[in-house]
C-alpha positions in Angstrom: 52.9 125.9 50.7 53.0 126.5 54.5 56.1 125.4 56.4 55.3 124.2 59.9 57.9 124.5 62.6 58.2 121.7 65.0 59.0 122.6 68.6 61.2 120.3 70.5 60.2 119.8 74.1 63.1 120.1 76.4 63.6 117.5 79.1 64.2 118.9 82.5 66.3 117.1 85.1 64.3 115.8 88.1 64.1 118.1 91.1 67.0 117.8 93.4 69.3 116.4 90.6 70.5 119.7 89.1 74.2 120.0 88.5 76.0 120.8 91.7 73.0 119.9 93.9 74.2 119.2 97.4 71.3 117.4 98.9 70.9 120.0 101.6 72.0 120.0 105.3 75.5 119.0 106.0 76.2 118.3 102.3 75.7 121.9 101.2 79.3 123.0 101.7 80.8 119.9 100.1 79.1 119.7 96.7 80.4 121.1 93.4 82.1 119.9 90.2 85.3 118.0 90.6 86.8 119.4 87.5 85.0 121.3 84.8 81.5 122.7 85.3 78.8 120.2 84.3 77.5 120.4 80.7 73.7 120.8 80.1 71.6 117.7 80.5 70.8 115.9 77.2 67.6 117.0 75.5 66.4 113.5 74.6 65.3 111.0 77.3 66.8 107.5 77.5 65.0 104.5 76.1 62.5 103.0 78.7 64.3 100.8 81.2 67.7 102.1 80.5 69.7 104.7 82.4 71.5 107.2 80.2 75.3 107.1 80.6 75.3 110.7 81.8 73.0 109.7 84.7 74.8 106.6 85.8 75.7 107.5 89.4 78.9 106.5 91.2 79.5 106.8 94.9 82.8 107.4 96.8 82.8 107.0 100.6 85.9 108.0 102.6 85.9 107.0 106.3 88.9 108.7 108.0 90.1 109.1 111.5 88.1 112.3 111.9 85.6 112.6 109.0 83.0 110.5 107.2 82.6 111.8 103.7 80.4 110.7 100.8 80.2 112.0 97.2 77.7 110.8 94.6 78.3 111.9 91.0 78.1 110.8 87.4 80.9 111.4 84.8 80.3 114.5 82.6 82.9 115.2 79.9 86.2 115.6 81.7 84.6 116.2 85.1 81.7 115.0 87.2 78.1 116.2 87.8 77.5 116.1 91.6 74.2 114.7 92.7 74.7 114.4 96.4 77.4 114.9 99.1 77.7 114.4 102.8 80.4 115.2 105.4 80.3 114.6 109.1 83.0 114.8 111.7 82.7 111.5 113.6 86.2 111.2 115.2 86.3 107.5 114.7 90.0 107.5 115.7 89.4 109.3 119.0 91.6 107.7 121.7 93.2 105.1 119.5 96.7 106.6 120.0 96.2 105.9 123.8 94.2 102.7 123.9 95.0 101.0 120.6 91.3 100.4 119.9 88.2 102.2 118.6 85.9 103.2 121.4 82.2 102.2 121.5 81.1 105.9 121.4 83.2 106.6 118.4 81.9 103.5 116.6 78.3 104.4 117.4 78.8 107.9 116.1 80.3 106.5 112.9 77.6 103.9 112.4 75.0 106.7 112.6 76.8 108.7 109.8 77.2 105.5 107.7 73.4 104.9 107.9 72.9 108.3 106.4 75.4 107.5 103.6 73.8 104.1 102.9 70.3 105.8 102.6 71.6 108.4 100.2 73.3 105.7 98.0 70.1 103.7 97.9 67.9 106.6 97.1 70.1 107.9 94.3 70.2 104.6 92.5 74.0 104.3 92.5 75.4 101.6 90.1 78.9 101.4 91.5 80.3 102.2 95.0 83.7 102.1 96.6 84.0 102.6 100.4 87.5 103.0 101.9 88.8 103.2 105.5 92.1 104.8 106.4 94.5 105.3 109.3 92.0 104.8 112.2 91.0 101.3 111.0 94.6 100.5 110.0 95.9 101.3 113.4 93.1 100.0 115.7 93.2 96.5 117.0 89.4 96.2 116.4 89.4 98.1 113.0 88.4 95.1 110.9 85.9 94.0 113.5 84.3 97.4 113.4 84.0 97.4 109.6 82.4 94.0 109.7 79.8 95.4 112.1 79.3 98.4 109.8 78.6 96.1 106.9 76.1 94.1 109.0 74.3 97.3 110.2 74.4 99.4 107.0 75.2 97.1 104.1 78.3 99.1 103.2 81.4 97.0 102.5 84.7 98.7 103.3 88.3 98.1 102.3 91.2 99.3 104.5 93.5 100.9 102.0 97.3 101.1 102.3 99.1 104.4 102.8 100.4 104.1 99.2 96.8 103.8 97.9 95.8 106.7 100.1 98.5 108.9 98.6 97.7 107.8 95.1 94.0 108.6 95.5 94.8 112.1 96.9 97.0 112.9 93.9 94.4 111.6 91.5 91.7 113.6 93.2 93.4 117.0 93.3 96.4 116.7 91.1 94.9 118.6 88.2 95.2 121.8 90.2 99.0 121.6 90.0 100.7 124.3 88.0 101.5 122.6 84.7 104.5 124.9 84.2 106.0 124.1 87.6 108.9 121.5 87.4 107.8 119.8 90.6 105.2 119.9 93.3 104.6 118.5 96.8 101.0 117.3 97.4 100.1 116.9 101.1 97.0 115.5 102.8 96.9 116.2 106.5 94.4 113.8 107.9 93.1 112.9 111.4 95.5 110.0 111.9 98.2 110.3 109.2 99.7 112.7 106.8 100.5 111.6 103.2 103.2 113.5 101.2 103.8 112.9 97.5 106.5 114.5 95.3 105.1 114.9 91.8 105.7 116.5 88.4 103.5 117.3 85.5 103.2 114.6 82.9 104.7 115.6 79.5 103.7 114.7 76.0 100.0 114.1 76.7 97.7 117.1 77.1 94.9 114.9 78.3 96.9 113.5 81.3 96.2 116.1 83.9 97.1 113.9 86.9 100.8 114.5 87.8 103.3 111.7 87.9 104.2 110.5 91.5 108.0 110.5 91.8 108.0 109.4 95.5 105.6 109.4 98.4 105.7 108.8 102.2 103.1 108.6 105.0 103.6 109.8 108.6 101.3 108.2 111.2 100.7 111.7 112.5 97.5 113.7 112.0 95.4 116.4 113.7 93.5 114.0 116.0 96.4 112.0 117.5 98.7 115.0 117.7 96.0 117.0 119.5 95.4 114.2 121.9 99.2 114.0 122.7 100.1 117.7 122.8 96.8 119.4 123.5 94.8 121.2 120.9 92.8 123.8 122.8 95.6 125.9 124.2 99.1 125.7 122.8 101.8 128.1 123.9 104.3 129.5 121.5 107.1 127.4 123.0 105.1 124.2 122.8 104.1 125.0 119.3 107.7 125.6 118.2 108.8 122.4 119.9 106.0 120.4 118.1 107.1 122.0 114.7 110.7 121.0 115.4 109.7 117.4 116.2 107.5 117.1 113.1 110.2 118.6 110.9 112.7 116.0 112.1 110.2 113.2 111.2 109.8 114.7 107.7 113.6 115.2 107.3 114.2 111.6 108.0 112.8 110.7 104.6 115.5 112.9 102.9 114.9 113.8 99.3 113.5 110.6 97.7 112.6 112.3 94.4 115.8 114.3 94.1 113.8 117.6 93.6 114.9 119.6 96.6 116.8 122.2 94.5 113.6 123.0 92.7 112.0 124.0 96.0 115.0 126.0 97.4 115.1 127.9 94.1 111.4 128.8 94.5 110.2 126.8 91.5 108.4 124.0 93.2 105.0 124.6 94.9 102.7 122.9 97.4 99.2 121.6 96.8 97.3 120.8 99.9 94.1 118.8 100.4 92.8 118.7 103.9 90.6 120.4 106.4 93.6 122.3 107.7 94.5 124.0 104.5 90.9 124.8 103.5 90.3 126.2 107.0 93.4 128.4 106.7 92.1 129.6 103.3 88.7 130.4 104.6 90.1 132.4 107.5 92.6 134.2 105.2 89.7 135.3 103.0 87.5 136.3 105.9 84.6 134.3 104.7 81.4 134.7 106.8 80.7 131.1 105.9 82.7 128.4 104.2 82.4 128.5 100.4 84.0 125.8 98.3 83.9 128.0 95.1 86.1 130.6 96.8 88.6 128.1 98.4 89.1 125.4 95.9 92.0 126.4 93.6 93.1 129.4 95.7 96.7 130.3 95.7 98.4 131.4 99.0 101.9 132.6 99.7 103.8 130.8 102.4 103.8 134.1 104.4 100.0 134.3 104.2 99.8 130.7 105.5 102.2 131.4 108.4 100.3 134.6 109.3 97.0 132.8 109.5 98.5 129.9 111.4 100.0 132.1 114.1 96.7 134.0 114.4 94.9 130.7 115.0 97.5 129.5 117.5 97.3 132.7 119.5 93.5 132.5 119.7 91.7 130.9 122.6 89.7 127.7 121.9 86.5 129.8 122.2 87.8 132.3 119.7 88.7 129.6 117.2 85.2 128.0 117.7 83.7 131.3 116.6 85.5 131.3 113.3 82.9 130.4 110.7 85.4 128.3 108.6 86.6 126.3 111.7 83.7 126.0 114.2 83.5 123.9 117.4 84.3 120.6 115.7 87.7 121.7 114.4 88.7 124.3 117.0 90.9 121.9 119.0 92.4 120.3 115.9 93.4 123.0 113.5 96.5 124.3 115.4 98.2 120.9 115.2 97.3 120.8 111.5 99.0 124.2 111.2 102.1 122.8 112.9 102.3 120.0 110.4 102.1 122.4 107.5 104.7 124.8 109.0 107.1 121.8 109.5 106.6 120.9 105.8 107.3 124.5 104.7 110.5 124.6 106.8 111.8 121.4 105.4 110.6 122.0 101.8 110.7 125.9 101.5 108.0 126.4 98.8 106.8 130.0 98.3 103.4 129.1 96.9 100.6 126.9 98.1 97.5 126.0 96.2 94.4 124.9 98.1 92.3 121.9 97.0 88.8 121.2 98.4 88.9 117.8 96.8 90.9 114.7 97.4 90.3 111.0 98.2 86.6 110.9 97.2 87.3 112.6 93.9 90.2 110.2 93.3 87.9 107.2 94.0 85.3 108.6 91.5 88.0 108.9 88.8 88.9 105.2 89.4 85.2 104.1 89.3 84.6 106.0 86.1 87.7 104.4 84.5 86.5 100.9 85.6 83.1 101.7 84.0 84.6 102.8 80.8 86.8 99.7 80.6 83.8 97.4 81.3 81.8 99.2 78.6 84.7 98.8 76.1 84.9 95.0 76.8 81.1 94.7 76.4 81.3 96.5 73.0 84.1 94.3 71.8 82.1 91.2 72.8 79.0 92.4 71.0 81.1 93.2 67.9 82.7 89.8 68.0 79.3 88.1 68.3 78.0 90.0 65.2 81.1 89.1 63.2 80.9 85.3 63.9 77.2 84.7 64.4 75.8 82.2 61.8 73.1 83.4 59.4 69.5 82.6 60.3 69.2 79.9 57.6 72.2 78.0 56.3 72.2 76.9 52.6 71.7 73.2 52.1 75.4 72.5 51.1 76.6 74.1 54.3 74.6 71.8 56.6 
């Protein structure tokens, strides 16, 4: 009797939808798994007309004071498979600190970027999207008017989130990088128009809960764009830099120790976790990267002395020299020094010796929330179907039951 072996045909993912695909262009540096590397694609195709759960795409769009960022992904195990990403510096909040309103040029630049995002979302077949706007739209008198215009012109509906929600999303997005053996941590997000600070600690008793517990948080309406506009970002003398650090430290000190964890930092046990263009730029310069690489930067540990050394190097450079740094470039060259000043003020007030770098944040936090919503909805649908099967009458009732 001859035994025949059946060969299974393996299903390939469509071109451009490999794990970690960035979509090219400006997206290339921003793509990558949010947590664990993506698992292999399932071998069996989904039934006709139905999208497999592993391919159900979610989109997170973060419109900040300086950047417009999009991430399209699908849940995969305890992480996400990235299908597309996009990041463009639009400087939406340019001039808001002086005029109180978004300028026409800034709004036009942003609308152009949002059209790219809307096109990517449509082409990828996204099933669930969340678009958030932060400090620029919170502060500007015409912030809501602009978002209404953006919806008319691009179809994207935004919500202006509170500083509390912004801090929560940042922690959700990058918190798994916290040292689980550390008794406390400080997570900071230095944005274009504000800086969010959260004091956190690892969750105990549940190995699956990798997002740390937020003990306290605060938000400073100070970021790299508005500080650079007020204090100058191209050329900053040592004296002006020190004065800026002192003023920022006073702002931070005014919040005291809301979580009661200062001794853990003075003893060297607490550590920082930073998610922002400032800290990723510092990491790239420290590593001497010829071009920015997320896989080298995300999760990198730096000592406070290494951070201070790079910060002083950047401050001492001319604007042109900073522009030539591959991990900074022309678009960040006038902003990064004020970001360094914010970080230095944090280190002086909260003397951590270790800083971990996160190339992840609000978008990843949004994706986690969207995935949780999808799972809750799927659970409700399953319960409804189960209830329907339990109580559905038989096809034909016996005569005595009629």
